[in-house]
C-alpha positions as CSV (number, residue, x, y, z in Angstrom):
1,M,54.2,157.6,98.3
2,D,50.9,158.6,99.9
3,A,50.1,162.2,100.5
4,Q,50.3,161.6,104.3
5,E,53.8,160.2,103.9
6,Q,55.2,163.2,102.1
7,P,57.8,165.0,104.2
8,E,57.0,168.4,105.7
9,K,60.6,169.4,106.4
10,V,62.4,171.8,104.2
11,I,64.3,169.9,101.5
12,Q,68.0,170.5,101.6
13,H,69.8,169.9,98.3
14,L,73.3,168.5,97.9
15,P,75.6,170.5,95.7
16,I,74.7,170.2,92.0
17,D,78.2,168.9,91.2
18,D,78.2,166.2,93.9
19,P,79.4,163.0,92.0
20,A,77.6,160.8,94.6
21,M,74.3,162.6,94.0
22,A,74.7,162.4,90.2
23,Q,75.4,158.7,90.4
24,R,72.4,158.1,92.7
25,K,70.1,160.1,90.4
26,R,71.2,157.9,87.4
27,R,70.7,154.7,89.4
28,N,67.3,155.8,90.6
29,K,66.3,156.9,87.1
30,I,67.1,153.4,85.8
31,R,65.3,151.7,88.6
32,S,62.2,153.9,88.0
33,L,62.2,153.0,84.3
34,V,62.7,149.3,85.0
35,A,60.1,149.2,87.7
36,Y,57.5,151.0,85.6
37,W,58.2,148.7,82.6
38,I,57.6,145.7,84.8
39,L,54.5,147.2,86.4
40,G,53.1,147.8,82.9
41,L,53.9,144.3,82.0
42,C,52.3,142.8,85.1
43,N,49.3,145.0,85.0
44,N,48.2,144.1,81.5
45,Y,49.5,140.5,81.5
46,G,46.4,138.9,83.1
47,Y,44.0,140.9,80.9
48,V,45.9,139.7,77.7
49,V,46.0,136.1,78.9
50,M,42.3,136.0,79.5
51,L,41.6,137.2,76.0
52,T,44.1,134.8,74.5
53,A,42.4,132.0,76.4
54,A,38.9,133.2,75.5
55,D,38.4,130.5,72.9
56,D,39.4,127.8,75.4
57,I,37.2,129.2,78.1
58,I,34.1,129.3,75.9
59,G,34.9,125.8,74.8
60,N,33.0,124.7,78.0
61,T,29.7,125.9,76.5
62,E,27.1,123.4,75.3
63,S,27.3,122.1,71.8
64,D,23.8,123.4,70.9
65,S,25.3,126.9,71.0
66,T,27.1,126.0,67.7
67,S,25.8,127.5,64.5
68,K,24.1,125.0,62.2
69,V,25.1,127.1,59.2
70,R,28.8,127.4,59.8
71,E,30.7,124.5,61.3
72,N,32.5,125.3,64.6
73,C,31.0,128.7,64.8
74,K,29.7,129.2,68.4
75,Y,27.0,131.7,69.2
76,L,28.8,132.5,72.5
77,S,31.6,134.4,71.0
78,T,34.8,135.5,72.6
79,G,33.2,138.9,72.8
80,A,31.5,137.6,76.0
81,I,34.9,137.1,77.6
82,L,35.9,140.5,76.4
83,L,33.0,142.1,78.3
84,A,33.9,140.2,81.4
85,D,37.5,141.4,80.9
86,I,36.7,145.0,80.4
87,L,33.4,146.1,82.2
88,P,34.9,145.8,85.7
89,S,37.9,147.7,84.5
90,L,35.7,150.4,83.0
91,L,33.8,150.7,86.3
92,I,36.9,151.1,88.4
93,K,38.5,153.5,86.0
94,S,35.4,155.7,86.2
95,V,35.4,155.8,90.0
96,A,39.1,155.7,91.0
97,P,40.1,159.2,89.8
98,F,37.4,160.7,92.1
99,I,38.5,159.0,95.3
100,P,41.5,159.8,97.6
101,F,44.8,158.5,96.3
102,I,46.2,155.9,98.8
103,V,48.8,154.2,96.6
104,H,50.0,151.4,98.9
105,L,46.5,150.2,99.6
106,R,45.6,150.2,95.9
107,V,48.7,148.3,94.9
108,A,48.1,145.6,97.6
109,L,44.6,145.2,96.3
110,C,45.9,144.8,92.8
111,V,48.2,142.0,93.9
112,L,45.3,140.2,95.6
113,L,42.9,140.6,92.7
114,S,45.5,139.4,90.2
115,A,46.3,136.2,92.2
116,S,42.6,135.5,92.8
117,G,41.8,135.8,89.1
118,F,44.4,133.3,88.0
119,I,43.4,130.8,90.7
120,A,39.6,131.1,89.9
121,V,40.0,130.5,86.2
122,A,42.5,127.7,86.8
123,L,40.6,125.8,89.5
124,G,37.0,127.0,89.0
125,G,35.9,124.0,87.0
126,S,32.9,125.8,85.5
127,L,32.2,128.6,83.0
128,F,30.7,130.8,85.8
129,I,33.7,130.6,88.1
130,S,36.1,131.1,85.1
131,I,34.2,134.3,84.1
132,L,34.4,135.4,87.8
133,G,38.2,135.0,87.6
134,V,38.2,137.1,84.4
135,I,36.3,139.8,86.3
136,L,38.7,139.8,89.2
137,T,41.6,140.2,86.7
138,S,39.8,143.0,85.0
139,F,39.4,144.9,88.3
140,C,43.1,144.5,88.9
141,S,44.0,145.9,85.5
142,G,41.7,148.9,85.7
143,L,42.7,149.9,89.2
144,G,46.4,149.3,88.5
145,E,46.4,151.5,85.3
146,V,44.7,154.4,87.1
147,T,47.0,154.1,90.2
148,Y,50.3,153.7,88.4
149,L,49.6,156.5,85.9
150,Q,48.6,158.8,88.8
151,Y,51.7,157.9,90.7
152,S,53.9,158.6,87.7
153,S,53.4,162.4,88.5
154,F,56.1,161.9,91.2
155,Y,58.7,160.8,88.7
156,K,60.2,162.1,85.5
157,K,58.0,162.1,82.4
158,N,59.9,159.2,80.7
159,V,58.4,156.7,83.2
160,V,55.2,157.0,81.2
161,S,56.9,155.7,78.1
162,A,58.4,152.9,80.1
163,W,55.0,152.0,81.4
164,S,53.6,152.1,77.9
165,S,56.3,149.9,76.6
166,G,55.7,147.4,79.5
167,T,52.0,147.2,78.7
168,G,52.9,146.5,75.1
169,G,55.3,143.8,76.3
170,A,52.5,142.3,78.3
171,G,50.6,141.8,75.1
172,V,53.4,139.9,73.4
173,I,54.6,137.9,76.4
174,G,51.1,137.2,77.7
175,A,49.7,136.0,74.4
176,L,52.8,134.1,73.4
177,S,53.4,132.5,76.8
178,Y,49.8,131.2,77.0
179,T,49.9,129.9,73.4
180,L,53.1,128.0,74.0
181,L,52.3,126.8,77.5
182,E,48.8,125.6,76.8
183,R,50.3,122.2,75.9
184,I,50.7,121.5,79.6
185,G,47.0,122.3,80.1
186,M,45.1,125.6,80.8
187,Q,45.0,124.9,84.6
188,T,48.7,124.3,85.1
189,T,49.5,127.2,82.8
190,L,47.4,129.7,84.8
191,L,48.8,128.5,88.1
192,V,52.4,129.0,86.8
193,M,51.3,132.6,86.0
194,L,50.9,133.4,89.7
195,I,54.4,134.7,89.4
196,I,52.9,137.8,87.9
197,P,51.3,139.3,91.1
198,A,54.5,138.4,92.9
199,M,56.5,140.4,90.4
200,T,54.1,143.3,90.8
201,A,54.8,143.5,94.5
202,I,58.6,143.2,94.0
203,S,58.6,145.9,91.4
204,F,56.6,148.4,93.3
205,W,57.9,147.9,96.9
206,I,61.5,146.9,96.1
207,I,62.7,148.0,92.6
208,L,60.8,151.3,92.3
209,P,62.8,153.9,94.3
210,K,60.9,156.5,96.4
211,P,60.5,159.7,94.6
212,S,63.7,161.8,94.8
213,E,63.8,165.0,96.8
214,E,63.9,167.0,93.6
215,D,60.8,165.2,92.2
216,I,59.0,165.6,95.5
217,A,59.9,169.3,95.6
218,E,58.4,169.7,92.1
219,A,55.2,167.8,92.7
220,L,54.7,168.2,96.5
221,E,52.8,171.5,96.5
222,I,50.5,170.4,93.6
223,Q,49.9,166.9,95.0
224,T,49.3,168.1,98.6
225,K,46.8,170.6,97.4
226,I,45.0,168.0,95.3
227,N,44.7,165.6,98.2
228,E,43.6,168.4,100.6
229,D,40.9,169.5,98.2
230,E,39.7,165.9,97.8
231,L,39.5,165.3,101.5
232,K,38.3,168.7,102.8
233,S,36.1,169.8,99.9
234,P,35.1,166.7,97.9
235,K,32.1,168.4,96.3
236,E,34.2,171.3,94.9
237,S,37.0,169.0,93.9
238,F,34.5,166.8,92.0
239,I,32.9,169.8,90.2
240,K,36.4,171.0,89.2
241,K,37.2,167.6,87.7
242,I,33.9,167.5,85.8
243,K,34.7,170.9,84.2
244,L,38.0,169.5,82.9
245,L,36.2,166.9,80.8
246,P,35.3,169.0,77.8
247,G,38.9,170.0,77.3
248,L,40.0,166.3,77.4
249,M,37.6,165.2,74.7
250,K,40.2,165.9,72.0
251,Y,42.3,163.1,73.6
252,M,39.5,160.8,74.7
253,I,37.3,160.5,71.6
254,P,39.9,159.4,69.1
255,F,41.4,157.1,71.8
256,G,38.1,155.5,72.5
257,L,37.2,155.0,68.8
258,V,40.5,153.3,68.0
259,Y,39.9,150.8,70.8
260,L,36.2,150.3,69.8
261,F,37.3,149.4,66.2
262,E,40.3,147.2,67.1
263,Y,38.5,145.1,69.7
264,F,35.5,144.7,67.5
265,I,37.9,143.2,65.0
266,N,39.7,141.0,67.5
267,Q,36.7,139.5,69.3
268,G,34.1,139.8,66.6
269,T,36.0,138.4,63.6
270,F,39.3,136.6,64.6
271,E,37.7,133.3,65.6
272,I,35.5,133.2,62.5
273,I,38.5,133.8,60.1
274,Q,39.9,130.4,59.7
275,I,41.9,129.9,56.5
276,P,42.6,126.3,55.5
277,N,45.8,124.9,53.8
278,S,48.2,127.0,55.8
279,L,51.1,126.0,58.1
280,I,49.1,127.1,61.2
281,A,46.2,124.8,62.1
282,E,42.8,126.4,61.9
283,S,42.2,125.6,65.6
284,S,45.3,127.6,66.5
285,Q,44.9,130.6,64.1
286,Y,42.9,132.6,66.6
287,K,45.7,132.5,69.2
288,W,48.4,133.3,66.7
289,L,46.4,136.3,65.4
290,Q,46.2,137.5,69.0
291,V,50.0,137.1,69.4
292,T,50.5,139.0,66.1
293,Y,48.3,141.8,67.2
294,Q,50.2,142.1,70.5
295,V,53.5,142.3,68.7
296,G,52.2,145.3,66.7
297,V,51.0,146.9,70.0
298,F,54.3,146.3,71.7
299,I,56.4,147.9,68.8
300,S,54.3,151.0,68.6
301,R,53.9,151.5,72.4
302,S,57.7,151.5,72.6
303,S,58.1,154.1,69.8
304,V,57.3,157.4,71.5
305,S,60.9,157.9,72.6
306,F,61.9,158.0,68.8
307,W,58.9,159.8,67.3
308,H,55.4,160.9,68.4
309,I,52.2,161.7,66.5
310,K,50.1,164.7,67.5
311,Q,47.2,164.1,65.2
312,T,46.0,161.0,67.1
313,W,42.6,161.1,65.3
314,I,44.2,159.7,62.2
315,M,44.7,156.3,63.9
316,A,40.9,156.1,64.3
317,V,40.3,156.7,60.6
318,F,42.8,153.9,59.6
319,Q,41.3,151.6,62.2
320,A,37.8,152.1,60.8
321,I,39.1,151.0,57.4
322,N,40.4,147.9,59.1
323,V,36.9,147.1,60.5
324,I,35.6,147.1,56.9
325,I,38.4,144.8,55.7
326,F,38.1,142.2,58.5
327,T,34.3,142.2,58.6
328,T,34.0,141.5,54.9
329,E,36.7,138.9,55.1
330,A,34.8,137.1,57.9
331,I,31.7,137.0,55.6
332,Y,33.2,136.4,52.2
333,Y,36.7,134.8,52.8
334,Y,38.3,136.7,49.9
335,I,41.8,137.0,51.3
336,P,43.7,134.1,49.7
337,S,46.4,133.6,52.4
338,F,46.5,133.5,56.1
339,Y,49.8,135.5,56.1
340,I,48.1,138.4,54.4
341,V,45.7,138.4,57.4
342,V,48.7,138.3,59.7
343,A,50.2,141.4,58.1
344,L,46.9,143.2,58.4
345,V,46.6,142.2,62.1
346,L,50.1,143.5,62.7
347,W,49.1,146.9,61.1
348,E,46.0,146.9,63.3
349,G,48.2,146.4,66.4
350,L,50.6,149.2,65.4
351,L,47.7,151.6,65.1
352,G,46.3,150.6,68.6
353,G,49.6,150.9,70.3
354,S,50.4,154.3,68.6
355,S,47.1,155.7,69.8
356,Y,47.7,154.7,73.4
357,V,51.2,156.0,73.8
358,N,50.8,159.2,71.8
359,T,47.6,160.1,73.7
360,Y,49.3,159.8,77.1
361,Y,52.4,161.5,75.7
362,R,50.3,164.5,74.6
363,I,48.6,164.7,78.0
364,A,51.9,164.6,79.8
365,H,53.2,167.5,77.8
366,E,50.1,169.6,77.1
367,V,48.0,169.5,80.3
368,K,48.6,171.8,83.3
369,P,50.6,170.1,86.1
370,E,47.8,170.5,88.6
371,D,45.4,168.8,86.2
372,K,47.7,166.1,84.9
373,Q,47.0,163.4,87.5
374,F,43.3,163.4,87.0
375,S,43.6,163.7,83.2
376,M,45.9,160.7,83.0
377,A,43.4,158.7,85.1
378,I,40.2,159.7,83.4
379,T,41.5,159.2,79.9
380,G,41.9,155.5,80.7
381,F,38.1,155.5,80.8
382,A,37.9,156.3,77.1
383,D,39.7,153.1,75.9
384,S,37.7,151.0,78.3
385,A,34.4,152.4,77.1
386,G,35.4,151.7,73.5
387,I,36.4,148.2,74.4
388,A,33.1,147.6,76.3
389,L,31.1,148.8,73.3
390,A,33.3,146.6,71.0
391,G,32.4,143.6,73.1
392,M,28.7,144.2,72.7
393,F,28.9,144.9,69.0
394,A,31.2,141.9,68.5
395,I,28.7,139.5,70.0
396,L,25.9,140.9,67.7
397,A,28.1,140.9,64.6
398,H,29.6,137.4,65.4
399,N,26.1,135.9,65.7
400,A,24.9,137.5,62.6
401,I,27.9,136.3,60.6
402,C,27.4,132.8,62.0
403,N,23.9,132.8,60.5
404,T,25.3,133.5,57.0
405,P,26.5,130.6,54.8
406,L,30.1,130.3,53.8
407,P,30.8,131.6,50.3
408,S,31.3,129.0,47.6
């Protein structure tokens, strides 16, 4: 609901013991949770698919980009696709929290960007057009995350956990669906995936109920004041938001570090780690490691309803240890089995998903109501900044490793 659409009339409540009202509340609660789960799935689906397809996309590069020291080690790493998949998202996440919140326009733009991205990568026919499609998908993901998390302030807090679980589901479903459907060709696979932007529209405009009168009554005064401040006094509103940033660093810094470390692993080492003599062909190991990582993310992002972790910094420490393990493995190949690598990747995904869901859970419960919408939105900048840095570091590390000979 836009700020302009919020009712000005006095809200008249039905009796608390009205059975019809209680049933309607339960039904709307379920619809809200289902809609936010699907929105989380659809919002991150394209982003995940592009990273899973990264090895296929860069396969269009010239053969002289291949390392002469390590066979099948290309100098244009999947880190390049990661940058195209995250920098536009980082840009929109840094800008969107500071502009007026017009939710229906934003969602319509997300649907258009998502569809355009899939079509461009499927039908582009060149690396340039394919990367442009990845960029469009990235804009969709960044704008969608900021918008849906801001809009969650009109609903009960548990929609955040539903959203988080949906984004985790996007990882598993996105990576697995691409890996399984690639047999029919990348072009056909991506065109089939146009169902995703359609699902976004259905979830937001049909499944998601309008905020209840009770929820509006709780959020109306705060939300109206926020929008009035943004429209009437943009300078003062901007300064107020800037002053909130130091207090949000305890959430943003560990969050950003976890994503820096894990995406460095995923896009800097996964395609180099190819272990022979396993049931999974070496050419498919990169995709299955992506699937495994997303399984770990999904499990942990769905866990906050059962337990939560306040010390989110500890995930950054464990993820830094993983960086050491995977980097040395990419250089020395000392892990004897592909399935040990799979177990480590699952652990890496569990850490990443736990960092995400527990960070937003803490904000939902610890930040003042009038600051919550901005805090939710700007914290998304931290993981995008970490991922962007990971893309740059991954390209440098990947190329350096490609110049080292394989161990005997």
